[in-house]
C-alpha positions as CSV (number, residue, x, y, z in Angstrom):
1,X,0.0,0.1,0.0
2,X,1.1,3.5,-0.6
3,X,0.0,7.0,0.5
4,X,-0.9,9.7,-1.9
5,X,-1.4,13.4,-0.7
6,X,-2.5,16.4,-2.9
7,X,-2.0,19.7,-0.9
8,X,-4.1,22.4,-2.4
9,X,-4.7,26.0,-1.1
10,X,-8.0,24.9,0.5
11,X,-7.8,21.2,1.1
12,X,-5.4,18.4,1.4
13,X,-6.9,15.3,-0.3
14,X,-5.5,12.0,0.9
15,X,-5.8,8.6,-0.7
16,X,-4.4,5.1,0.2
17,X,-3.8,2.8,-2.7
18,X,-3.9,-0.9,-2.5
19,X,-2.1,-1.7,-5.8
20,X,-4.0,0.3,-8.5
21,X,-7.1,0.3,-6.3
22,X,-8.0,3.5,-4.3
23,X,-9.0,1.9,-1.1
24,X,-9.4,4.9,1.1
25,X,-9.8,8.6,0.7
26,X,-10.2,11.6,3.1
27,X,-10.1,15.4,2.7
28,X,-8.7,17.8,5.4
29,X,-8.4,21.5,5.5
30,X,-5.1,23.0,4.5
31,X,-3.7,24.4,7.7
32,X,-0.3,26.1,6.9
33,X,0.7,26.4,10.5
34,X,0.1,22.8,11.3
35,X,3.2,20.9,12.6
36,X,4.5,17.6,11.4
37,X,3.3,16.0,14.5
38,X,-0.3,17.4,14.0
39,X,-0.3,16.1,10.4
40,X,0.9,12.8,11.8
41,X,-1.7,12.4,14.5
42,X,-4.5,13.4,12.1
43,X,-3.5,10.6,9.6
44,X,-2.8,8.1,12.4
45,X,-6.4,8.6,13.6
46,X,-7.8,8.4,10.1
47,X,-6.0,5.1,9.5
48,X,-7.1,3.8,13.0
49,X,-10.7,4.4,12.2
50,X,-10.5,2.4,9.0
51,X,-8.3,-0.3,10.6
52,X,-5.1,0.5,8.5
53,X,-1.8,-0.2,10.0
54,X,0.8,2.6,9.5
55,X,3.4,-0.2,8.9
56,X,1.6,-1.3,5.7
57,X,2.4,1.9,3.9
58,X,5.6,1.4,1.9
59,X,5.7,4.7,0.0
60,X,4.5,8.2,0.0
61,X,4.0,10.7,-2.9
62,X,2.9,14.3,-2.6
63,X,1.8,17.0,-5.0
64,X,1.6,20.4,-3.3
65,X,1.1,24.0,-4.4
66,X,1.4,25.3,-0.8
67,X,5.2,25.6,-0.1
68,X,4.9,26.3,3.7
69,X,3.4,22.7,4.3
70,X,6.1,20.9,2.3
71,X,8.8,20.6,4.9
72,X,6.2,19.5,7.5
73,X,4.5,16.8,5.3
74,X,8.1,15.6,4.5
75,X,8.9,15.4,8.2
76,X,5.5,13.7,8.9
77,X,6.2,11.1,6.2
78,X,9.6,10.2,7.6
79,X,8.6,10.2,11.3
80,X,5.3,8.4,11.1
81,X,5.7,6.2,8.0
82,X,9.6,5.9,7.8
83,X,9.5,6.9,4.3
84,X,11.0,9.8,2.4
85,X,8.3,11.1,0.2
86,X,8.4,11.7,-3.5
87,X,7.3,15.3,-4.3
88,X,6.1,15.7,-7.8
89,X,8.0,18.6,-9.5
90,X,8.8,19.6,-13.1
91,X,11.9,17.3,-12.7
92,X,9.9,14.3,-11.7
93,X,9.7,11.6,-14.5
94,X,5.9,11.9,-15.2
95,X,6.1,10.3,-18.7
96,X,5.0,13.6,-20.5
97,X,6.8,16.5,-22.2
98,X,6.1,19.7,-20.4
99,X,6.0,22.6,-22.8
100,X,5.4,25.4,-20.3
101,X,8.0,28.2,-20.9
102,X,9.4,27.6,-17.4
103,X,8.3,24.1,-16.4
104,X,9.1,24.7,-12.7
105,X,6.3,27.3,-12.6
106,X,3.6,24.8,-13.3
107,X,1.6,23.7,-10.3
108,X,2.3,20.0,-9.3
109,X,-1.5,19.2,-9.3
110,X,-1.9,20.5,-12.8
111,X,0.9,18.1,-14.1
112,X,-0.7,15.4,-12.1
113,X,-4.1,15.9,-13.6
114,X,-2.8,16.0,-17.1
115,X,-1.1,12.7,-16.6
116,X,-4.2,11.0,-15.2
117,X,-6.4,12.5,-17.9
118,X,-4.0,11.4,-20.8
119,X,-4.1,7.8,-19.3
120,X,-7.7,7.6,-18.6
121,X,-9.4,9.6,-21.4
122,X,-6.9,9.7,-24.3
123,X,-5.6,12.7,-26.2
124,X,-6.1,15.5,-26.8
125,X,-7.9,16.4,-23.6
126,X,-8.5,19.2,-21.2
127,X,-8.8,19.0,-17.4
128,X,-11.0,21.5,-15.6
129,X,-10.1,21.4,-11.9
130,X,-12.6,23.4,-9.8
131,X,-10.7,24.3,-6.7
132,X,-9.7,27.5,-5.1
133,X,-8.9,28.5,-8.7
134,X,-10.5,27.1,-11.7
135,X,-7.7,25.7,-13.9
136,X,-7.9,24.4,-17.4
137,X,-5.0,22.2,-18.4
138,X,-4.4,20.9,-22.0
139,X,-2.8,17.8,-23.4
140,X,-2.1,17.8,-27.1
141,X,-2.8,15.2,-29.7
142,X,0.9,14.1,-29.3
143,X,0.5,13.7,-25.4
144,X,2.4,16.9,-24.5
145,X,1.4,19.2,-21.6
146,X,0.8,22.5,-23.4
147,X,-0.2,24.7,-20.5
148,X,-3.6,26.2,-19.8
149,X,-5.9,28.8,-18.4
150,X,-6.3,30.0,-14.7
151,X,-9.5,31.8,-13.4
152,X,-10.9,32.7,-10.0
153,X,-12.6,29.9,-8.2
154,X,-16.2,29.7,-7.3
155,X,-15.5,30.0,-3.6
156,X,-13.6,33.2,-4.2
157,X,-16.5,34.7,-6.2
158,X,-18.8,33.8,-3.2
159,X,-16.6,35.4,-0.6
160,X,-16.0,38.5,-2.8
161,X,-19.9,39.1,-3.3
162,X,-20.5,38.7,0.5
163,X,-17.5,40.8,1.7
164,X,-17.7,43.6,-0.9
165,X,-21.4,44.2,-0.8
166,X,-23.8,45.5,2.1
167,X,-26.8,43.2,1.6
168,X,-26.0,40.3,-0.5
169,X,-26.1,36.9,1.4
170,X,-23.5,34.3,1.7
171,X,-24.7,31.2,-0.1
172,X,-23.7,27.6,-0.3
173,X,-22.8,26.7,-3.8
174,X,-25.4,24.5,-5.5
175,X,-27.5,24.2,-8.7
176,X,-30.3,26.7,-8.4
177,X,-34.0,25.6,-8.7
178,X,-34.7,28.1,-11.5
179,X,-32.7,30.4,-13.8
180,X,-34.3,33.6,-12.8
181,X,-34.0,34.1,-9.1
182,X,-36.8,35.8,-7.2
183,X,-34.9,36.4,-3.9
184,X,-31.4,37.8,-3.2
185,X,-30.1,34.4,-2.4
186,X,-31.7,32.8,-5.4
187,X,-30.4,35.6,-7.7
188,X,-26.9,35.1,-6.3
189,X,-27.0,31.4,-6.6
190,X,-28.2,31.5,-10.0
191,X,-25.4,34.0,-11.2
192,X,-22.8,31.9,-9.4
193,X,-23.9,28.6,-11.1
194,X,-24.7,29.8,-14.5
195,X,-21.9,32.3,-14.6
196,X,-19.5,29.4,-13.8
197,X,-21.0,27.0,-16.3
198,X,-21.0,29.8,-19.0
199,X,-17.5,30.7,-18.4
200,X,-16.2,27.1,-18.3
201,X,-18.2,26.3,-21.5
202,X,-17.0,29.5,-23.3
203,X,-13.3,28.6,-22.7
204,X,-13.8,24.9,-23.5
205,X,-15.3,25.9,-26.8
206,X,-12.2,27.8,-27.6
207,X,-9.8,25.1,-26.3
208,X,-11.5,22.3,-28.1
209,X,-11.5,24.1,-31.3
210,X,-7.6,24.8,-30.8
211,X,-6.8,21.3,-29.8
212,X,-8.7,19.7,-32.5
213,X,-11.4,17.0,-33.2
214,X,-12.0,14.4,-30.5
215,X,-10.9,16.6,-27.7
216,X,-12.3,15.2,-24.4
217,X,-12.9,17.7,-21.4
218,X,-13.1,16.2,-17.9
219,X,-13.9,18.0,-14.6
220,X,-12.4,17.3,-11.2
221,X,-12.3,19.1,-7.9
222,X,-15.0,19.8,-5.2
223,X,-17.7,21.2,-7.5
224,X,-17.2,19.0,-10.6
225,X,-20.2,16.9,-10.2
226,X,-22.5,20.0,-9.8
227,X,-21.0,21.8,-12.8
228,X,-21.2,18.9,-15.3
229,X,-24.9,19.0,-15.1
230,X,-25.2,22.2,-16.8
231,X,-22.1,22.1,-19.1
232,X,-22.4,21.3,-22.8
233,X,-18.7,20.5,-23.1
234,X,-17.7,18.5,-20.0
235,X,-18.0,14.8,-20.7
236,X,-17.1,13.3,-17.3
237,X,-16.7,14.3,-13.6
238,X,-13.8,12.5,-12.0
239,X,-13.3,13.6,-8.4
240,X,-10.4,11.3,-7.7
241,X,-8.5,12.2,-10.9
242,X,-5.6,13.8,-9.1
243,X,-5.1,10.9,-6.7
244,X,-5.0,8.5,-9.6
245,X,-2.4,10.8,-11.4
246,X,-0.3,10.5,-8.3
247,X,-0.6,6.7,-8.6
248,X,0.5,6.6,-12.2
249,X,3.5,8.8,-11.5
250,X,4.4,6.8,-8.3
251,X,4.2,3.5,-10.2
252,X,6.4,4.9,-13.0
253,X,9.0,6.0,-10.7
254,X,9.0,2.8,-8.7
255,X,9.7,0.8,-12.0
256,X,12.4,3.3,-12.9
257,X,14.1,2.5,-9.6
258,X,13.7,-1.1,-10.1
259,X,15.3,-0.9,-13.4
260,X,18.1,1.4,-12.3
261,X,18.8,0.5,-8.7
C-alpha cells in the first residue's frame, strides 16, 4: 500500500492505494501552521478508524502547491511512516513532455491531472479542476502538456460578493432551482452557477477548437459533479483524478528505480 497526498490551497486530499485500487480517501483543511506531528496524528487517527496499520504503507507521494506545508509533510512522512516522500515537481519523471515556458512554474497538481487524464481519457484532452482557482490544463494530440488557463474559483466569487457588498447573502454553492432568481439568495446562486458554467463552456469551446477534433474535457475538484450537469462540453466528472495521477507517477518512478537501482 502507498499513501498519496494532494495539498491544495483549501484542502489536502488524501488517498491510500492498495495496488491500483484507491482503497481509502479523506479530505482535510489545509492548515499552513500545522506541525509535522499534528499532520501525523490526524493521519494516524484516520488510519485507525479504518483499521489500517501505518506499517503497511511502503511509500508516500505528494503533490503540493502550498510551499509552507512541504517541509512539515516531509517530516511527517519520515517520522510516522519511515519513508522519504516523492514530491512531484517539473523534474519528476511523469512520462509527459511539459511545454510550459518555465516548467518549474507549473503547479504540481496541474501536471498530475494532465497525466491522469491522458491515461484515462486519451488525447487530446482538457482537465477542468474546480478548486480554489478554476484551472484548465491541456494535453495535445501528441501527448504533451501544453499549458492552460487559470480563473478565479467559485469560492472566491462567493466570498467577494459577500464581503464587498452590503446586503447580498453568503450562499452555499449548488445548482439553483430556477434560472431567474426571485430572492437575493436565489439571484446570487443563479449568477454563481450559470456564470461558472457559462465561463467554463466558453473557454472549453475555444480550447476544443484549438486542440482539434475528438478533444475530451473532464472535470475534477470539489464542484465537478455540480457543474457537469449544466455544461455542454464536459463529458465526465472525476473527483479522484488527481489521486490516480499520483498513483501513475508513483508506479512509473518505482519501475524506474527497479530498473536502475
